[in-house]
C-alpha positions, 0 to 999 in steps of 0.5 A: 891133339898134336898137329900132324907134321910134314918133314921137308928134306930139301937142300935148295933154299929156293925150293924150300921157299917155293914149297913152303909158299905153295903149302901156305897157298894151299891153306895147309896149316900143318907144322912143317919141319925142314931138314936141309940134308939127309943127315939132318932128316935122320937126326930129326926122325931118330932124335939124334944130333941137334934133335937129341931129346926130341919126342920121336913118338911125334912122327911126320905124317909124310916126308917130302924127300929130295934126292940130290943132296949133300952129306947123304943123298935121298936114296940113302935116307930112304934106305935108312928110313925103310930099314928101321922099325920105327920109321919103316911105315912112314909115307915118303914122297920123293920130290925131285928134279931128277929125270933119271929113270934109275933114280925113279926105279931105285926110289920105288925099290927102296920103298918110296910111296910116290915119285914126283918130278918138280915142275919147272913152272911155279904155278904147276909146282904150286898145284902139285904141292897143293895136291900132295898136301891135300892127299897126304895130310887130309885124305890119306889114312896113315898106318 
């Protein structure tokens, strides 16, 4: 049986380290794929670019998606995920520092399953990621 994957789409190396550390502290043993921008995330999902030839039947059980990224922002990534039959039903959790109401509203309009603002405090961030991991990787029943 293939291990459930989590796709973390995050351009800030410090936030990547914090998220990975928080997941590790939560004893989340799932394979975590990190994409550093939106283009890389879509390449991973669709088996293009540096991921050409990847078995795209192995999809992440959840995508943690930052919004403010270079090359392609998270809203465009979300739009492309929801526009493709192969990825339309993948759970996407927007995990961002954005406090703009329009980002939250637009994320939901584009089909985000959840919108979470990254807590500034590390302990709160760890707790949020732990709860995210438990819910999406353990309790949630994917389509």
